[in-house]
N, C-alpha and C positions, 0 to 999 in steps of 0.2 A: 503492500499500500505507498502513496504517496500523498502527504498531507501539508496542509499550506496553512498560513495562522493568519487571518487579519486582524486579530487584536494587538497582535504583534507589531501591527504598522501604525497604531496611536503611541502618543507619545511616554518614553521612557517612563514616567513615573507613573505611571498605568498599572505598573509592575514589576517584577522581578525577573532577572534572565538568569537561569540554573538549570541542571541536568537532575533527574531522580537519582537517588543515592542506590548505587549497586544494593542488592540484596545476598547474601551468602547462597543458598540453594531455593532459587524456584523452583516450583511444583504446580502446573496447571491441574489445577478443581475443573473449571468448566470453562467454554467456550460456547458463547452461544452462534451458533452455527448459521440460523436464520437470520439475525440482526447483523450476520457479518456480510450476509450476501446482501440485505436490504443497502446496507452502505456501500456494495461495491469494493467489498476489500476481498482480494486475491491473496489467500493464507493455504491454498492448497498444495506450496510446497513447503508449510514448515510441518517439524515432526513437534511432540509433544514438548521438548527440550527448547526446541525454538519458539513455540509460540508460549510458553515459560517465561522465556527470558527477556522476549518482548514485550507482553504484557505488564513486566516486574519494572521495568524501565532501564533494566539490565544493558538493552541494547533499544537504540532509536531507530525509530522508519524513516527512510527520507523524506525530508522537505521539514522534517520537525524544528519547531521555534519552541522549547520549552521554555513556558513562562509559571510563576505565581501569581496571580491577579489582587492590586490591593483591593480589600475594602473596607465599608466600616457596619456600623449595625446599633439596634436598639436590642439589647435581650433582655427578656423579660420585662420590657418597658424600660429600662437603660441604656443612655447612650454612652457607647465605647466608638471613637474616633478612627483606632486602625484596627482592624481586624488582619483581615486576605487570608489568604490559603495557606495557611499551615501544615497542611498535611498531605495537599495534594498540587499536583502539576497539569497545567494546560500544554498537551504536544504539540494540539494543532485541530485540524479541521479538515472532513471531507466532505463531497458532496453524495449525498444518497443515490439511489434511483430517479427520485421524483427531483432531482436537482435540487432539493434541500440542503444547505449548509450543517454540517452535524460536528459540534466539538468531541471530540476523545482528549477522555481525562484520567489522568492514575491518581489514585486515592488511596492514601498511606503511603506515599513514594518519600519519606524521608523529609529532613526538616530545609524548612523556607525562612526567609528575612521577616515572615509574620507568622513564626512557630511560638512566638511568645512564651519561652521555657520548655514545648512540649517536645516530643522525639521525632514526631513527623511522620507516626506508623501506626498503623490503625490495627486492631487485636481480629481474630477470623470470623469472630461471633457477630460483628456488625456489619463486616463485608458480606458474610452470609444474609443477612438480615435484608440488607439493604438490594441484593443480589435478589433475592425472593420476592421481597416486597415492589418494587420497580418493576420486576416484570410482571406479575401480577397486576398492579394496577394498570401498567400496557393491556392487559388481555382482558381485562376489565373497562377499557373503554376509556380510562381517565389518563387525560396527559401526564405525560412523567417523564422524566430520565429515565434512562435503560440502561443495562448491565449487560457488557459484551462477553469481560474474560473475568475471573477470578483466579489469582494464583497465590499459595501460601509461599511465605517468604524464606520457611527453612530458618527463622529468626524467632527468638521470644519477644514480647513488647510487656512492658511493668505497666499495670494499674493497682489497684487491688492486689492481685495479684500476678504471678507471671504467667502469659496466656501465648499461644501462637500467634504469630504474626501473619498478612496478608493484604493483598493489593487489590482493588479493585478497578475495571478500569468502565469508565464510564461515559454514556455517549447524549449530550444535550444537543437540543436549539442553540444554547450558549449558556453561558456561566455568568453573565449580568443579572446583578441582584439589585433591589432598591437601595441595599448597603452600599454599591458600587456607587452609586449617584449619591448617596449622602456621606462618603469620604471625599468628594471633591467640596462639595456643598460646605462640610463642615470647617475646611481652610479657604473658604471663599474665592474657590477657584473658579468664576465662574465661564471661562474659556474650556476648560476641561470639563464642564457637566455640559456643556455644549456640543462640544465632540464627541463626547458619550453620547448624549441623545440623539447626535446626527449616527451617528453607527447603530444604534439599535432603531432607528426609523429605518435606515438600509436595511437592515439584515431582518429585521422582525416586522414592522408596518410599512412597506413600502408606499402603501397608500395612503400614507399622512405626508407624505414630501408635496403631494398639489394642494394641501389645506391650506386656508388663509395663514392659521398658524398649526405650523406643523407640531410644535411643541404641547399645545393645546389640545389638538388631534390625537398625538401619543400617549396623553394622560387617560384621554378619553379612551383609546383602544385597549389600553391595558387593564384599565378597571372593567371595561367590558368582557375581558379574556379571562380577568380574576372572577368575575363574579360567577360565569359558566364551572370553573374550574373546580369552586369551591363548594358549589352546588353538586359537582362529580361527586365531591368527596362524601358528601352528607347522604346521597342517594345508596353507599355502600356501606355506612359505617365507619368510614376511613378517621380515624384521629393523628394528625402530626406528631405533634407533641410537641416542637419546638418551632413557634411560625416567629420568630425571631425576625427582622425587617433584612437581615444579612441571611434569612433562609428563603427568600421570595424573589422568585424567577422573574426578570420583565418580561421574559418570551410566555409567562401562563404555563410552565408546567411546574407539576411538584418536585419537588427539587429537597434532598437533604433527609433520606430516610432515618434518621437516629433513634429516637423510641419510639417510631411510630406503632402504630398496633390498629387493630378492628375490634370494635366491640363486639363482646359476645350478648348478654342479657343488654337490653335498649335502654340506657340511661344517658338522660342528656348532660348531666355532670361529670360523665365520664373522663378521666385522667388517666394516664399510664405512666408517664415519665417521671421518673425518680427525683427530676431535677423541678418539676414545676409544683413547686409545693404550695401555692396557693391556687389550682387549677387556672392559670390565667388563660391555658390554651385547652381547657376540655371542648367535648366534642360541639357542643350547643356555642362555645364561644367564638368558634373559627371564621363564620360572617364578620361579628362585630370585627375582631383582630386585623382580617383581612383588609375591611376598610380602615382601620385604622393603621394598618401598615401605607394603603395607598396613600394617605394623608399626611405620611411622611414623606414618601415619594414625591406626592404635589410639592411639598414646602424647598424640594432641591430645584425644582423645576421656575419656581416664581420669579429669578429675576428674567428668565426664558419669554413668560408668558404676555408681559404689560411693562413697559416701563415704570406706570404708575404703581407703586407696592399696593393700594389699596384694590385697583384695578386686577391684579395679579391676584390677589387671595380672594376677590369676589369668584374669578374665573375658576379658579383650581378648587373650591367648594363648591361651586356647582360640578365641577367634573364628575369629585370623590362621591357626591353624595348622590350618584349615579348607579352606586356600584348595590345599595340597597334595593330599589327596583329592578335592577338586573338580576340580581339572586334570586329573590321572590321570583321571577316571572320563570327563569333557570329551574328551581327548586321545586316549586310547584305543576312546573308541566313533566318534571321528573317522575314526581310522586304520581299523577295522574298517569303516566304508563306504566310504573309499577302496579298501580291498581288496577290496572285494564282498563282505561278511560280513555276515550278518542276524541270528544268532544268536551266542553268546559262550562260548568256552570258554577254558578254564584256560591252552591254550599259546599263544593269540593274540597275549600280547606278546612272548613269545620270536619268535612267525614277525616279526612287526613290527621288532623289535630287530638280527633276522637281515639282514631289506631293507634297514635302513640301515649296518647294519657294511660288507655288500656293497658299497652305495653308494658311501660314501666310501672305502673300497681303491681303488676302481675309477674317481674322479670322475664319477660318472653324476648325471646333471642332474634336479634335483630334480621340474621341473616335467613334462618327457618322461618321465621314467619312467612315475610315475604315471598320466599319460594313455593312454601306449601298453599300458599294464596292461589298459585298459579293454576292448579286443579281444582281448589275449593270455587273457582270463578266458572269453572263448569260444570262441576258434580259438588253439592251438598255433600256427600257421603265424606269427599275428603274434607268434613271438619274438624272429623276424628282427630285429624294428624294436627290439629291446630289448638285443637281443646287442650294438647297434655303438654303444651309450650306455656299457657295461662294457667297461674295458680287458681283463678275462678274462671272459669269456663262460659261462667253466662255472659262475663262481661265480652267475652271476645264474641258468644251468639248475640248478644244486644248488639253489637256493633255493622254485625254481618247482615243482619238482618237490615240494615240502614244501607250497607253498600251494595247489594242486590235489587234494594228499590232502582238504588242508581244506574247498577248496572242493567237494566232492565229498560231503561230510556237510550243504552246505545245500539246504534242499529247494524255494528259487527256482527259477523258469528262467533260464535262462543269460541269456536276452533281459530280464529285470527287471533281474538282478544288471548286467550291463554299462550300461541304462539309467541304474541308479541309482548306479552310477560314476562317468559320463560328466557329475550333476549335482555330483558332489564333488569333482571332478581337472579343474581348467582347464584347457582347451589352450592361454589367450592370459593371460599377466601383465605388469605394464609391466618387461619386460626393462631391465636398466639402461643398455645401448648404444641400446635403441631410446629410451629416456628421454632419453638425452646427445643423441642426435643430432636429434631434433626441439628442443629446448632450443637448441643451436646455431644450428639454421636459423632460430630466431627473433631471437635475441639478435643475432647475426650479418648474419642477411640481411633481419631484417624477414620471415619467409615463416612464416605461422604455420598453412600447408595441411598439413603435418604432423605436427604437432599436432593438429587437426582429425581428421586419417584416423586416429590411434595413438587419440586417447580413442574415436571410434565402434566401433575393434575391440574395445578394453577392456569396452566396455559391454555385451559380450555375450561375455563370457570363458569359457563353457561349451558355446560351438556351434562345429563346424567353419565355417568363412567362405571359402568358395571367393573366390579373389582375393587373399588376406588370408595365406596358409598361412605367408609367409616371419616376421609378425610374431612367429611361434610358435616358431622356430629359436631354439638355443641358440648364443651369440654366438662366432663366431669368436678365434683365438688374441689376435690382435693387436685386436679388439673390445672385450674383456673390460673391465669399469669396478671397478676394486678399492678407489676411495675415493671419498664422496661427501661432500657439503660442504653445512651449514646455511644459510648467507647471510647469518647474524646479523651 
């Protein structure tokens, strides 16, 4: 493969030039052959050792210009003026088969000038978690960075204990974040902010170039894209865990799968991240936090929006306010699809809320409830499979009566309805206990078979997969995972 690096054409203070730190004994864990083909990468001539060396950073591909990007960010509401790629190196870009430019980045590739006393490495567990969850998100239809390869480094990293190290090759539309803009805005560097905005417009939002105010158009477009993204998270019960501004991609992709997880029993206050002490990034708070992050993005653009500060602030506020309406529209549209509704009625929002209220009171499993509704939409006898999910089955029965009255007003055939529902309600998600089990097998026994099998199941989340039914089941009480860790 031959790379280029458009970001490296920006001014030198946007990044630091350096090469990955070689590792002792790289060993290939997994190579995403399907993604490699989509990226147009010719890897057939590589044996396992060659692939391991390439994706560990021991050997650079032709055209690579490795850099660590500078950025800042609000972390749990507190602004840190300098963060940056502390354990990641952007190798460069390729154009995929659709002509879209994609970043290739190594994560866990050694110290950089932004490491802040860190070792620049990644434990194997978080690498495998990001590989699994990012690929699962892609299969679910959620915009996300993707995993191209995972390599065992053959070296240990030290966190609370000694752990095996690994390196992830991540593929992204780009790695520009809200925090990237904040880095320059915090320094009063308006020219750099403008250069960065121009780069983002050219790469991600080319339609904004023709607008009367390209930077306002950028803000509006990024806000619209985030509203769709966060709605898609909510539809599958995803909890990001650390929605800091340095973890929000300007491209509108899910990025930085640290302590992320999927809900089992529905609870809007669900928090998994071990460092989210006060629940700032709880499941139900994600839309509010996304809008807050966009407001921070808007602040960086104020000097570009209008020379009159009051007018610039007014334009920014109006653009960011559009998130709430956009999110509500995408969220409700998705919920209608999940419930088998093709048309829109004024009572649909109340119908959705009544279901969620009943699910919360009864600790009903999020994913199983919606998947089983696919059958219940065409056969009332399937209600028995939903009754077992509710502590008080009569609450489901009461809601289902209202739901069926609503379905009766839909003109589509029941078979069409349930097929559409099956494409919106996954059977398989990365259940937290399953993810932890495959990580444990890999870390403690160097057994990657469970990881590969789970990855295969998650690649077809909307299909019933004979022989793998257990992967769809909710955890038993002693299997529940209540805390996740980012591994930095």
